[in-house]
C-alpha positions in Angstrom: -41.6 -3.3 -49.8 -42.2 0.4 -50.1 -44.3 0.7 -47.0 -41.5 -0.6 -44.6 -39.0 1.6 -46.4 -41.3 4.7 -46.0 -41.7 4.0 -42.2 -38.0 3.7 -41.8 -37.4 6.9 -43.8 -40.0 8.7 -41.7 -38.4 7.5 -38.5 -34.9 8.6 -39.6 -36.2 12.1 -40.5 -38.1 12.5 -37.2 -35.1 11.4 -35.1 -32.6 13.5 -37.1 -34.7 16.6 -36.5 -35.3 15.9 -32.8 -38.8 14.6 -33.1 -38.0 11.7 -30.8 -35.0 13.1 -29.0 -35.1 14.6 -25.5 -34.3 18.3 -25.4 -31.2 17.9 -23.4 -29.9 14.4 -24.2 -29.0 14.1 -20.6 -29.9 11.6 -17.9 -28.8 11.0 -14.3 -29.7 7.9 -12.2 -28.6 7.9 -8.6 -29.2 5.1 -6.1 -28.1 5.7 -2.5 -28.1 3.4 0.5 -26.7 4.0 3.9 -25.9 0.5 5.3 -27.1 -1.2 7.4 -30.4 0.7 6.7 -32.4 -1.4 4.1 -33.9 1.6 2.4 -32.4 2.8 -1.0 -33.2 6.3 -2.2 -33.4 6.6 -6.0 -33.2 9.7 -8.2 -34.1 9.4 -11.9 -33.6 12.7 -13.8 -34.3 12.9 -17.5 -35.6 15.5 -20.0 -37.3 18.0 -17.6 -38.5 15.2 -15.3 -37.4 14.1 -11.9 -38.6 10.8 -10.3 -38.0 9.9 -6.7 -38.7 6.8 -4.7 -37.4 4.5 -2.1 -36.9 0.8 -2.4 -37.0 -1.3 0.7 -35.4 -4.7 0.9 -37.5 -7.1 3.0 -35.1 -9.7 4.2 -37.5 -12.2 5.6 -39.4 -12.5 2.3 -36.3 -11.7 0.1 -38.2 -9.1 -2.0 -37.8 -5.4 -2.8 -40.7 -3.0 -2.5 -41.0 0.6 -4.0 -42.7 3.3 -1.9 -43.1 7.0 -1.6 -43.1 7.7 -5.3 -42.8 11.3 -6.4 -42.7 12.6 -10.0 -42.0 16.2 -11.0 -42.3 17.4 -14.5 -41.1 20.5 -16.3 -38.2 21.0 -13.8 -35.5 23.4 -14.7 -32.5 21.1 -15.0 -30.3 23.7 -16.9 -27.9 23.9 -14.0 -27.5 20.1 -14.0 -27.0 19.9 -17.7 -24.5 22.7 -17.6 -22.6 21.0 -14.8 -22.6 17.5 -16.5 -21.5 19.0 -19.8 -18.6 20.8 -18.0 -17.1 17.6 -16.4 -14.6 15.3 -18.2 -16.1 12.1 -16.9 -13.5 9.9 -18.5 -10.9 11.3 -16.0 -12.9 10.1 -12.9 -12.3 6.6 -11.7 -15.4 4.5 -12.0 -14.9 2.6 -8.7 -14.1 4.7 -5.6 -14.3 2.2 -2.9 -13.1 2.1 0.7 -13.7 -1.5 1.9 -16.0 -1.6 4.8 -19.1 -3.6 5.7 -21.4 -0.7 6.2 -21.6 3.0 5.3 -22.7 5.2 2.3 -22.9 3.5 -1.0 -23.7 5.2 -4.3 -24.5 3.9 -7.8 -24.5 6.8 -10.3 -25.2 6.6 -14.0 -24.8 9.6 -16.3 -25.7 9.9 -19.9 -24.5 12.9 -21.8 -24.1 13.3 -25.5 -24.9 9.6 -26.1 -22.1 8.5 -23.8 -22.9 6.5 -20.7 -20.8 6.7 -17.5 -21.3 4.5 -14.5 -19.7 5.2 -11.1 -19.7 3.2 -7.9 -18.9 5.1 -4.7 -18.5 3.2 -1.4 -17.5 5.3 1.7 -15.3 7.5 -0.5 -15.6 11.3 -1.1 -15.0 12.9 -4.5 -15.8 16.7 -5.0 -17.4 16.2 -8.4 -20.1 14.0 -6.8 -20.5 16.3 -3.9 -21.4 19.1 -6.5 -23.6 16.7 -8.6 -25.6 15.5 -5.5 -26.0 19.1 -4.3 -27.5 20.1 -7.7 -29.8 17.0 -7.8 -31.1 17.7 -4.3 -31.9 21.3 -5.3 -34.0 20.0 -8.2 -36.7 18.7 -5.8 -39.3 21.5 -5.9 -41.1 20.8 -2.6 -39.2 21.5 0.4 -40.8 18.8 2.6 -40.0 16.2 0.0 -36.5 17.7 -0.5 -35.8 17.3 3.2 -37.1 13.7 3.1 -35.1 12.6 0.1 -32.0 14.7 0.4 -28.8 12.7 -0.2 -26.1 14.0 2.1 -22.6 13.6 0.8 -19.6 15.2 2.3 -16.1 14.6 3.5 
């Protein structure tokens, strides 16, 4: 009985002092598709790491394939964290949708201070997301990859 209790206490101590916590306690996941194009661009940004890849929906076989994977570690995401911490996410509608069959569609998840926010944007402009996507695009350290994966979002 004491061994499980010791393990639990060690885990609690490590997590309370940041042993298992990410430095920033911030994460951003963005998926973008410009319909009717079957390619989705994905950004996953966590503690000093940026992962990029594309997923392609193959309609004749009804499968999704990931391709062009890039991972960058030790990125400087301080601007992103400062921006995310400065926004009152509860005041932004979670669904910003202009009904159409095609166009730009975004699925954005933001985690900050152990709070999770999920937004769906379909053919709709919002200045907060314009700023967010601009910052995320700038996190890509290689210019060639940045140009390939840049998500354009404007009025």
